[in-house]
C-alpha positions in Angstrom: 97.4 162.3 111.1 97.4 161.1 107.5 96.5 163.7 104.9 97.3 166.7 107.0 100.5 168.7 106.2 103.2 168.1 108.7 106.1 170.6 108.6 108.3 168.1 110.5 107.8 165.6 107.6 108.7 168.1 104.9 111.8 167.4 102.9 113.9 169.8 100.9 111.6 170.5 98.0 114.1 172.6 96.2 116.4 169.7 95.5 115.4 167.4 92.7 115.2 163.7 93.6 116.6 161.6 90.8 114.4 158.7 91.8 111.2 160.6 91.3 110.1 160.9 87.7 109.9 164.5 86.5 106.4 163.9 85.1 105.0 163.1 88.6 103.4 166.5 89.1 101.0 165.2 91.7 104.0 163.8 93.7 105.7 167.2 93.5 102.7 169.0 94.8 102.2 166.6 97.6 105.8 166.8 98.7 105.8 170.6 98.4 102.7 170.7 100.6 104.3 168.4 103.2 101.6 165.7 102.7 104.1 162.9 101.7 107.9 162.4 101.8 110.2 161.5 98.9 110.4 157.9 100.3 106.6 157.6 100.4 106.3 158.9 96.9 108.9 156.4 95.7 107.0 153.5 97.4 103.8 154.6 95.7 105.5 154.9 92.3 106.9 151.5 92.7 103.4 150.2 93.7 101.9 151.9 90.7 104.5 150.4 88.3 103.9 146.9 89.7 100.2 146.9 90.0 99.0 149.8 87.9 96.4 152.4 88.9 96.6 156.0 89.7 99.3 157.5 91.9 96.8 159.0 94.4 95.1 155.6 94.9 98.5 153.9 95.5 99.3 156.5 98.1 96.0 155.9 99.8 96.3 152.1 99.6 99.8 152.3 101.2 98.4 154.4 104.0 100.5 157.5 103.1 97.6 159.7 102.3 93.9 159.9 103.1 91.0 160.4 100.7 90.3 163.9 102.2 93.4 165.4 100.7 
């Protein structure tokens, strides 16, 4: 289900991902909570860079997150 933490989806949150900007605090929180993966965050950041808008809205638009989160 989208927007519900999934322990199987969780990635190693202790390791820094060089492709995720250090200023992406929302992204770090969502990864740490198991809501999105590093790949999903990277896709949303690319979408945000290309089309603008807020990161959360990009994650929702791509189907990686629900509005309930």
